[in-house]
C-alpha positions in Angstrom: 8.1 29.5 -26.3 4.6 29.7 -27.4 3.1 27.9 -24.9 4.8 30.4 -22.6 4.0 33.5 -23.8 0.0 32.2 -24.2 0.2 31.1 -20.5 1.6 34.6 -20.1 -1.0 36.5 -21.7 -3.9 34.7 -20.0 -2.3 35.1 -16.4 -1.6 39.0 -17.5 -5.3 39.5 -18.5 -6.7 37.9 -15.4 -4.4 40.2 -13.6 -5.8 42.8 -15.3 -9.2 42.2 -14.6 -8.7 41.4 -11.5 -7.0 45.0 -10.7 -10.1 46.5 -12.1 -12.3 45.1 -10.1 -10.4 45.1 -7.0 -11.0 49.0 -6.6 -14.3 48.1 -5.5 -11.9 47.4 -2.2 -10.9 51.0 -1.7 -12.7 53.2 1.1 -14.2 56.7 0.4 -10.9 58.2 1.6 -8.5 56.2 -0.3 -8.1 53.5 2.1 -7.7 50.2 0.6 -9.1 47.3 3.1 -6.4 44.5 1.0 -5.6 44.8 -2.6 -6.0 41.3 -4.3 -3.7 41.7 -7.6 -0.7 42.1 -5.3 -0.9 38.5 -3.5 -1.9 37.2 -7.2 1.3 38.4 -8.9 3.2 37.3 -6.2 1.5 33.8 -6.5 2.4 33.7 -10.1 5.8 34.5 -10.0 6.3 31.6 -7.0 4.9 29.6 -9.1 6.9 30.1 -12.4 10.4 29.7 -12.8 13.1 32.7 -12.4 13.8 32.6 -16.2 10.2 33.2 -17.0 9.7 36.3 -14.3 11.1 39.2 -16.8 8.2 38.3 -19.2 5.5 37.9 -16.8 6.7 41.4 -15.0 6.5 43.1 -18.2 3.0 41.6 -19.2 2.3 42.5 -15.3 3.2 46.1 -15.9 1.4 46.2 -19.0 -1.9 45.1 -17.6 -1.9 47.0 -14.1 -1.0 50.4 -16.1 -4.0 49.8 -18.7 -6.6 48.8 -15.8 -5.4 51.7 -13.9 -5.4 53.9 -16.9 -8.8 53.1 -17.9 -11.1 55.9 -16.8 -8.1 58.0 -15.8 -6.4 61.0 -17.5 -3.3 60.3 -15.3 -1.3 58.0 -17.5 1.9 58.9 -15.9 0.8 58.2 -12.7 -0.9 54.7 -14.1 2.7 54.0 -15.4 3.8 54.8 -11.9 1.6 52.4 -9.8 2.3 49.7 -12.5 6.0 49.4 -11.5 5.5 50.2 -8.0 3.1 46.9 -8.0 5.7 44.7 -10.2 8.5 46.0 -7.9 6.9 44.9 -4.9 6.1 41.3 -5.7 9.2 40.7 -7.5 11.2 41.7 -4.4 8.9 39.5 -2.5 9.1 36.8 -4.7 12.7 37.1 -5.0 13.2 37.0 -1.1 11.1 33.9 -0.7 12.8 31.9 -3.3 16.2 33.3 -2.1 15.9 31.9 1.7 12.8 29.4 1.3 13.7 27.7 -2.4 12.2 27.4 -5.3 9.1 25.1 -4.5 6.6 26.4 -2.1 3.4 25.3 -1.6 2.2 27.1 1.8 2.1 23.5 3.6 5.0 23.9 5.3 5.3 26.2 8.7 8.5 28.4 7.7 6.7 28.8 4.1 4.1 30.8 5.5 6.5 32.4 8.5 8.5 33.8 5.6 5.5 34.7 3.4 4.8 36.9 6.7 7.9 38.4 7.6 9.9 38.3 4.1 6.8 39.4 2.2 4.4 41.4 4.1 6.9 42.9 6.6 10.1 43.4 5.3 9.7 43.8 1.2 6.5 45.6 1.4 7.8 47.8 3.9 10.5 48.9 1.7 8.8 48.8 -2.0 5.8 50.4 -0.4 7.9 53.7 -0.3 7.6 53.8 -4.3 3.8 53.4 -4.5 3.9 55.8 -1.4 6.1 58.1 -3.7 3.9 57.8 -6.9 0.8 58.6 -4.9 2.3 61.6 -3.1 3.3 63.0 -6.5 0.0 62.1 -8.1 -2.7 63.2 -6.0 -0.9 65.6 -3.0 -1.6 62.4 -0.4 1.1 62.5 2.8 3.5 60.4 2.0 3.3 58.5 5.4 0.0 58.0 5.3 -0.1 56.7 1.9 2.8 54.5 2.6 1.0 52.5 5.3 -2.1 52.1 2.9 0.1 50.5 0.6 2.2 48.6 3.3 -0.6 47.0 5.0 -3.5 46.6 1.9 -0.8 45.1 -0.3 0.5 42.5 2.9 -3.0 41.9 3.5 -4.1 40.9 -0.2 -0.6 38.6 -0.2 -1.6 37.0 3.3 -5.2 36.3 1.4 -4.3 36.0 -2.4 -0.8 34.3 -2.5 -1.6 31.2 -0.3 -4.9 30.7 -2.4 -2.8 30.8 -5.6 -0.1 28.6 -4.7 -1.7 26.0 -3.1 -4.3 25.5 -5.8 -1.8 25.4 -8.4 1.6 24.0 -6.9 0.3 20.5 -5.5 -1.8 19.9 -9.1 -5.7 20.1 -10.1 -8.1 18.3 -7.7 -9.2 15.3 -8.8 -12.8 14.7 -7.7 -13.1 11.1 -8.9 -10.5 10.8 -5.4 -12.6 12.4 -2.9 -15.3 10.4 -1.1 -19.1 11.3 -0.9 -18.4 12.4 3.1 -15.9 14.1 2.0 -17.6 16.1 -0.4 -20.4 16.3 2.1 -18.1 17.9 4.8 -16.8 20.2 2.7 -20.2 21.5 1.3 -21.3 21.7 4.9 -18.2 23.4 5.9 -18.5 26.5 3.3 -22.2 26.7 3.3 -22.4 27.0 7.5 -19.4 29.1 7.4 -20.9 31.7 4.6 -24.3 32.0 6.4 -22.3 32.6 9.9 -20.0 35.3 8.5 -22.9 36.9 6.5 -25.0 36.9 9.7 -22.1 38.6 11.4 -21.2 40.9 8.6 -24.1 41.9 7.6 -26.2 42.9 10.4 -26.6 46.9 10.9 -28.2 46.7 14.3 -26.3 45.5 16.6 -23.9 47.4 18.9 -20.5 47.6 18.2 -19.3 47.2 21.6 -21.4 44.1 22.7 -20.7 42.9 19.1 -17.0 43.9 18.6 -15.8 40.5 19.4 -18.7 38.5 17.1 -16.7 38.6 14.1 -14.4 36.0 15.8 -17.5 33.0 15.4 -16.3 32.5 12.1 -12.8 31.0 13.8 -14.1 27.8 14.5 -15.1 27.4 10.7 -11.7 28.5 9.7 -9.9 25.8 12.0 -11.7 23.1 10.6 -11.4 24.4 6.7 -7.4 24.3 8.0 -7.6 21.1 10.0 -9.4 19.0 7.6 -8.7 20.6 3.9 -4.9 21.3 4.4 -3.8 25.0 2.9 -6.1 24.4 0.3 -8.8 24.5 2.5 -7.6 27.3 5.1 -6.4 29.6 2.4 -10.0 29.5 0.5 -11.9 29.7 3.7 -9.9 32.6 4.7 -10.4 34.6 1.6 -14.1 34.1 1.3 -14.3 35.1 4.9 -12.8 38.5 3.8 -14.7 39.1 0.8 -17.7 38.9 2.4 -16.3 40.8 5.5 -15.0 43.5 3.3 -18.2 43.8 1.1 -20.5 44.6 4.2 -17.9 47.1 5.8 -17.9 48.8 2.9 -21.5 49.3 3.0 -21.4 50.4 6.8 -22.9 47.3 8.1 -21.6 44.4 10.5 -19.4 44.9 13.9 -16.5 47.0 12.0 -18.8 48.9 10.1 -20.5 50.5 13.1 -17.2 50.3 15.2 -16.2 54.2 14.1 -17.2 57.1 12.0 -14.1 57.3 10.6 -12.8 55.1 7.9 -9.4 54.9 8.7 -10.7 53.1 11.8 -12.4 51.0 10.2 -10.1 50.1 7.4 -7.6 49.3 10.4 -9.7 47.0 12.2 -10.6 45.3 9.4 -7.2 44.4 8.3 -5.9 43.7 11.7 -9.1 40.8 12.1 -8.0 39.2 8.6 -4.3 39.2 9.0 -5.1 37.5 12.1 -7.7 35.2 10.9 -5.6 34.0 7.7 -2.3 33.5 9.7 -4.6 31.0 12.2 -5.6 29.5 9.4 -2.5 29.4 7.2 -0.1 28.2 10.5 -2.6 25.2 11.1 -2.7 23.7 7.8 0.7 24.2 7.5 1.1 22.4 10.7 -1.2 19.7 9.9 0.1 19.4 6.5 3.6 18.8 8.0 2.6 16.2 10.0 0.2 14.5 7.5 3.4 14.6 4.9 6.0 13.1 7.5 2.8 10.4 7.9 3.2 10.0 4.3 6.7 9.1 4.0 6.8 7.4 6.9 3.9 4.9 5.9 5.7 5.0 1.9 9.2 3.7 3.6 6.7 1.1 5.4 5.1 -0.4 2.4 8.2 0.3 0.8 9.9 -2.0 2.8 7.2 -4.8 3.0 7.6 -5.0 -0.8 11.3 -4.7 -0.9 11.2 -7.7 1.8 9.3 -9.9 -0.4 11.5 -10.9 -2.7 15.3 -11.8 -2.8 16.1 -11.1 -6.5 17.9 -7.9 -7.5 15.8 -7.4 -10.3 12.2 -7.3 -8.5 13.5 -5.3 -6.1 14.5 -2.3 -8.8 11.2 -2.5 -10.6 9.6 -2.3 -7.5 11.4 0.6 -6.0 10.5 2.6 -9.8 7.2 1.4 -9.9 6.2 2.6 -6.1 8.5 6.1 -6.8 6.0 7.1 -9.8 3.8 9.3 -9.5 4.1 9.3 -5.3 7.5 10.9 -5.2 8.3 11.8 -8.9 6.9 11.8 -12.6 9.6 9.6 -13.8 12.6 7.1 -12.0 15.7 5.3 -12.8 17.0 2.8 -10.8 20.6 1.1 -11.5 22.8 -1.3 -10.3 26.4 -1.5 -11.2 29.2 -3.9 -10.9 32.5 -3.3 -9.4 34.1 -2.3 -12.8 31.5 0.2 -13.2 29.4 -1.3 -15.6 25.4 -1.5 -15.2 24.0 -5.1 -13.8 20.7 -4.3 -13.5 18.2 -1.1 -14.7 14.6 -0.2 -13.6 12.3 2.8 -15.2 9.1 4.3 -14.8 7.2 6.7 -15.7 3.5 8.5 -15.5 3.4 7.8 -18.9 4.0 4.0 -19.6 4.7 5.0 -23.6 7.4 7.0 -22.4 9.4 4.3 -20.2 11.6 3.2 -23.6 12.5 6.9 -23.8 13.6 6.9 -20.2 16.0 3.8 -20.8 17.4 5.5 -23.8 18.0 8.8 -22.1 19.9 6.4 -19.2 21.8 4.6 -22.1 23.4 8.1 -23.2 23.8 9.0 -19.9 26.2 6.3 -19.6 28.0 6.7 -22.7 31.1 9.0 -23.5 28.8 11.6 -25.2 26.4 12.0 -22.1 29.0 12.1 -19.5 29.2 16.0 -19.2 25.4 16.0 -18.6 24.7 17.2 -14.7 22.6 13.9 -14.1 25.2 11.7 -15.5 27.8 13.2 -13.4 25.9 12.8 -10.2 24.6 9.2 -11.1 28.6 8.3 -12.0 29.9 10.0 -8.4 27.3 8.5 -6.4 27.1 11.7 -3.9 23.4 12.9 -3.3 22.4 15.6 -5.8 19.3 18.0 -5.4 18.7 19.8 -8.7 15.7 22.1 -7.5 15.1 24.0 -10.6 16.7 22.8 -14.3 15.5 25.1 -17.0 15.4 24.3 -20.8 18.3 26.8 -20.8 20.4 24.8 -18.5 19.6 21.5 -20.5 20.6 23.3 -24.1 23.4 24.3 -22.0 24.8 21.0 -20.4 23.2 18.5 -23.1 25.1 19.0 -26.3 23.6 16.3 -28.5 20.1 17.4 -30.2 18.7 13.6 -29.9 19.1 13.3 -26.6 18.1 17.0 -25.7 14.6 16.5 -27.4 14.2 13.1 -25.6 14.8 14.7 -22.1 12.5 17.2 -23.7 10.1 14.8 -24.4 9.9 12.9 -21.0 10.1 16.4 -19.1 12.9 17.5 -16.6 12.5 20.3 -14.4 13.6 19.3 -11.2 15.8 15.9 -10.0 17.1 14.2 -7.1 19.6 11.3 -7.4 21.0 9.2 -4.5 23.1 6.8 -4.3 22.4 3.1 -2.9 25.0 1.7 -1.0 26.0 -1.9 0.4 28.7 -3.3 2.4 31.1 -3.1 -0.7 30.3 1.0 -0.7 28.1 2.3 -3.2 26.7 -0.3 -5.7 24.0 2.1 -8.0 21.8 4.9 -7.6 18.2 6.0 -7.8 17.0 9.3 -10.0 13.9 10.7 -9.6 12.5 13.3 -11.6 9.7 16.1 -11.9 8.3 17.2 -14.9 7.1 20.8 -14.2 7.6 24.0 -12.0 4.6 23.1 -9.8 6.3 20.3 -8.4 10.4 21.0 -7.5 12.3 19.0 -4.7 13.6 20.5 -1.8 16.0 19.6 1.0 13.3 17.5 2.7 12.3 15.5 -0.4 16.5 15.0 -0.6 16.7 13.5 2.6 13.4 10.9 2.3 15.0 9.8 -1.1 18.1 8.8 0.9 16.6 7.0 3.7 14.7 5.1 0.2 18.3 4.5 -1.2 19.3 3.2 2.1 16.3 0.2 2.7 17.1 -0.1 -1.3 20.8 -0.8 -0.1 19.5 -3.1 2.7 17.4 -5.1 0.0 19.9 -5.2 -2.7 22.8 -6.2 -0.1 20.5 -9.1 1.0 19.9 -10.2 -2.4 23.2 -10.7 -2.7 24.1 -12.7 0.0 21.2 -14.9 -0.7 22.5 -15.2 -4.4 26.0 -15.7 -2.5 24.7 -18.2 0.0 22.9 -20.4 -2.6 25.9 -20.6 -4.4 27.7 -21.5 -1.7 25.2 -23.9 -1.2 25.4 -25.1 -4.8 29.3 -25.2 -4.4 28.8 -27.7 -1.0 26.3 -30.2 -2.9 29.3 -30.4 -5.6 31.9 -30.5 -3.9 30.2 -33.5 -1.6 29.3 -35.2 -4.7 33.2 -34.4 -5.9 34.5 -35.7 -2.3 32.2 -39.1 -2.7 33.6 -39.7 -6.1 37.4 -38.8 -5.2 37.6 -40.5 -2.0 35.9 -44.0 -3.4 38.1 -43.9 -6.5 41.5 -44.6 -4.7 39.7 -47.0 -2.3 38.5 -48.9 -4.9 42.0 -49.4 -6.7 43.4 -50.3 -3.4 40.8 -52.5 -2.9 41.5 -53.9 -6.3 45.2 -54.2 -6.0 45.3 -55.7 -2.3 42.7 -58.4 -3.7 45.3 -59.3 -6.4 48.2 -59.4 -4.4 46.2 -62.1 -2.3 46.6 -63.9 -5.3 50.3 -63.0 -5.8 51.3 -64.2 -2.7 50.2 -68.0 -3.3 52.3 -67.9 -6.3 55.5 -66.2 -5.1 57.5 -69.5 -4.4 56.8 -70.6 -8.0 57.7 -67.7 -10.1 60.1 -65.3 -10.2 57.8 -62.8 -12.6 55.1 -63.1 -10.1 57.3 -61.3 -7.5 58.0 -58.4 -9.8 54.3 -58.4 -10.4 53.8 -58.6 -6.6 56.1 -55.2 -6.1 54.3 -53.2 -8.9 51.0 -53.7 -7.6 52.5 -52.8 -3.9 53.7 -49.3 -5.1 50.4 -48.6 -7.1 48.8 -49.3 -3.5 51.1 -47.1 -2.1 50.4 -44.5 -4.2 47.0 -44.5 -4.0 46.9 -44.7 -0.3 49.2 -42.1 -0.1 46.7 -40.2 -2.9 43.7 -41.3 -0.1 45.8 -39.6 2.4 46.6 -36.3 0.6 42.6 -35.9 0.4 41.8 -36.5 3.7 44.6 -34.0 4.8 42.8 -31.2 2.9 40.0 -31.9 4.4 41.1 -31.5 7.7 43.1 -28.6 6.6 40.0 -26.5 6.1 38.3 -27.7 9.0 41.7 -26.4 11.1 41.7 -23.3 9.0 37.8 -22.7 9.3 38.1 -23.3 13.1 41.0 -20.7 13.4 43.2 -23.7 15.0 45.7 -23.4 12.2 49.0 -23.4 14.2 52.3 -22.9 12.9 55.6 -24.2 14.3 58.1 -21.4 12.9 61.8 -22.5 12.8 64.9 -21.0 10.6 64.1 -22.9 7.2 65.9 -22.7 3.7 63.3 -22.6 1.5 65.7 -23.9 -1.6 66.0 -27.3 0.3 62.3 -27.6 1.0 61.9 -27.4 -2.8 64.6 -29.5 -3.9 62.7 -32.4 -1.5 59.6 -31.9 -2.8 60.6 -32.0 -6.6 62.3 -34.8 -5.4 59.2 -37.0 -4.3 57.5 -35.9 -7.8 60.1 -37.2 -10.2 58.5 -40.4 -11.0 55.1 -38.8 -11.0 56.1 -36.0 -13.5 58.1 -39.2 -15.7 54.7 -40.8 -16.0 52.6 -37.5 -16.8 55.3 -36.8 -19.7 57.0 -33.9 -17.8 60.0 -32.7 -16.8 61.2 -31.4 -13.4 63.4 -28.0 -14.0 64.5 -26.8 -10.5 66.5 -23.9 -10.9 68.3 -23.6 -7.2 69.1 -20.1 -5.5 72.6 -19.2 -5.8 73.0 -19.3 -1.7 70.3 -20.4 1.0 67.2 -18.4 1.1 66.6 -18.5 4.9 63.7 -17.4 6.6 61.3 -17.8 9.5 58.7 -20.4 8.9 56.5 -23.3 9.5 58.4 -26.4 7.6 55.4 -28.3 7.4 53.0 -25.5 5.8 56.0 -24.9 3.2 56.0 -28.3 2.2 52.1 -28.8 1.7 52.5 -25.0 -0.5 55.4 -26.6 -2.5 53.4 -29.9 -3.3 50.3 -28.3 -4.2 51.8 -26.1 -7.1 54.3 -28.5 -8.3 50.9 -31.0 -8.4 48.8 -28.6 -9.6 51.6 -27.9 -12.4 52.1 -31.6 -13.1 48.6 -32.4 -13.3 47.6 -29.5 -15.8 50.8 -29.3 -17.7 51.1 -32.6 -18.6 53.3 -33.9 -21.5 55.7 -30.6 -20.7 58.2 -28.9 -18.8 57.5 -27.6 -15.3 59.7 -24.9 -14.3 60.6 -24.2 -10.2 62.8 -21.3 -9.6 63.5 -19.8 -5.7 64.9 -16.2 -5.3 65.5 -13.9 -2.6 65.3 -10.2 -3.4 64.3 -7.1 -2.0 63.8 -8.6 1.8 61.3 -11.5 0.5 61.7 -14.9 -0.9 59.7 -16.0 -4.2 58.7 -19.5 -5.2 57.5 -19.6 -8.7 56.5 -22.7 -10.5 55.5 -22.2 -14.2 54.0 -25.1 -16.4 53.2 -24.7 -20.2 49.8 -26.5 -20.0 46.0 -25.5 -20.4 46.3 -22.4 -18.8 43.6 -20.1 -16.5 41.3 -17.9 -17.7 41.1 -14.2 -16.6 37.6 -14.5 -15.1 38.9 -17.8 -13.1 41.8 -16.6 -12.3 40.4 -14.2 -9.7 38.7 -17.2 -8.1 40.6 -20.0 -8.3 42.1 -19.0 -4.7 38.5 -19.8 -3.3 37.3 -22.9 -1.1 36.0 -25.9 -3.6 36.6 -23.6 -7.0 37.6 -25.2 -9.9 38.9 -23.8 -13.0 38.4 -26.8 -14.9 35.9 -30.0 -15.6 35.8 -32.5 -12.9 35.2 -35.4 -15.8 38.8 -34.5 -17.1 40.6 -33.5 -14.0 40.1 -34.8 -10.3 40.7 -32.9 -7.4 38.3 -31.4 -4.9 38.8 -27.3 -5.2 41.1 -26.8 -1.8 44.8 -26.8 -2.7 45.1 -23.6 -3.6 42.9 -22.3 -1.3 44.7 -24.3 1.6 47.9 -22.9 -0.1 46.7 -19.3 0.0 45.7 -19.8 3.5 49.2 -21.0 5.0 51.0 -18.3 2.9 49.0 -15.6 4.4 49.6 -17.0 8.2 52.9 -16.9 7.4 52.9 -13.0 6.4 53.0 -13.5 2.5 50.8 -14.3 -0.4 50.2 -15.7 -3.9 49.6 -14.8 -7.6 49.1 -16.2 -10.8 49.6 -15.3 -14.2 48.0 -17.2 -17.0 47.8 -17.1 -21.0 45.4 -20.0 -21.9 46.9 -22.9 -23.8 50.6 -20.8 -23.2 51.2 -21.0 -19.8 50.6 -20.6 -16.6 53.0 -18.9 -13.7 51.9 -19.0 -10.1 54.5 -16.7 -7.8 54.2 -17.4 -3.8 56.4 -14.6 -2.0 57.4 -14.7 1.7 58.8 -12.3 3.8 62.9 -13.0 4.9 62.4 -12.5 8.6 64.9 -14.0 11.1 63.9 -15.7 14.6 62.7 -13.5 17.4 
């Protein structure tokens, strides 16, 4: 508050001094060439938030009234002039910010056109009536003559002074260190030559008015040079310098406009017309070139960002790159976040123009992600993922939406005046967001900044998506390598055992005729060999199934099948294996046949895989199998009381090559459940699992009860 009051008093004092010395631009008949204080007041209002306008207006009114009252005995007229000038600038500022936005730099063509139409032509045409009324009542001047003087003088003042005020302040303090020596020499040469030519053109008293009337336009090349090479700052400053030289010498009766006529009104109108055309040409050219340069800078920024983002395939460096490059080029501080599917923060990067405040930015993000900060506008924007443009956020707005004193103080410390939040999207939808914040009223975001940020977020989404794809590819490669190692081990184990048993059979065969016990051992080894051969055949069949499914060659042979009978047959085949594992298979037969139009071979594989897993992981405990028909679907459930499956692994076990247990303790390729799911989905069914670790696991397969077509 103290800084705001001090700044207001300083600006008001400058305005009062300018108003006092601007009286030199008033001719002998009360005709003003242009009125700089109006342009200065409008520029200051455009640079400050609307919340400060009442205080600024009061300060300007007092300064204007005091400046006019000095040396005058008409206090009421001075007060009237103060009111008229304040209303005029306030109306123009309101129209400009209402239709063009709060952040004006005079670097866009629509802003220059808005200054001409909304401020100079529309607003001043109406508000000048107030000044004309004061002049008429105070001095008895004709109303419409006074109105014309007020309107044109204030309009020219706004065209000349407002762009200088706004462009030189809104874009920040010029950095001389960043200017190259050739640039400084060029600027010096430009203004030296321009002032020399302007002095020569407007100071001579010997020229013939008719012959030399076009001579003032010799200054135009310099105005265009300034606008083209130095942008709105250079163009507006050059126009003001030429205007001061032209008006001063015309008041002395010199130059083309000083000798054009003996009537002061004619001289004033000629100078005003020239100054208006000069200012408009310079401002419009500067704005067009500034827009082209801004577009080129944005494209260059995106290109550089694309190169940087493409140089890494890790999510964390991608976010760090975005945050680092956005500050200070796009914002004063920045937050970039990536969230998981459950909404948790996976990665966060933060940056601030003051590195010492980066930790504060991270604390602000933590608060915004908490329950206490959910009501803040920035938190809502981060949470919803919809593009948000907060053009102007005053301290009062912050205090209204941020209820926690510590969080409010942190936001005030890092600076918060204007913000943009854009979502980062990938194939799966929104995965994060970018928040860009500017700290001062001089740099407010607008619609073009929002579009630029959205394009940046799109490229960030592509980079993050590529990083995720790379991570998935690496995980898949790792799974493949693990699979190959496991597959080699799994295939070699039964083969080695089969070879040993077959060798033993050869030895036993030689003594079969000599010993009856040898015959029994021969039969046992033969059974074991057959079991190992069956196991090897199952593994090979799984590999073949994977190949067929991947190539889309899983062909179904559909027919009417009784699911209950299939389950009984498969369970019967597992009775001996279950007994060896210490399991008891309990099959609950359905009260009536469960018939459906399915592939019997695939049903056999599904049932085999589910019972095999139950016996393997539930060894030593009963396995319960049930088949029911209800609601147009058939349900097969297999329940064991074994080691169970963790919640995290329950989402993964139906993927290829994924195993939820250690290979050291349990064999397998990690393909059975994936093949089971693919077979069920091919027949229009589904599978799910419910498990409590170390308690029980229930696999539930569902199939539609369809009849033959």
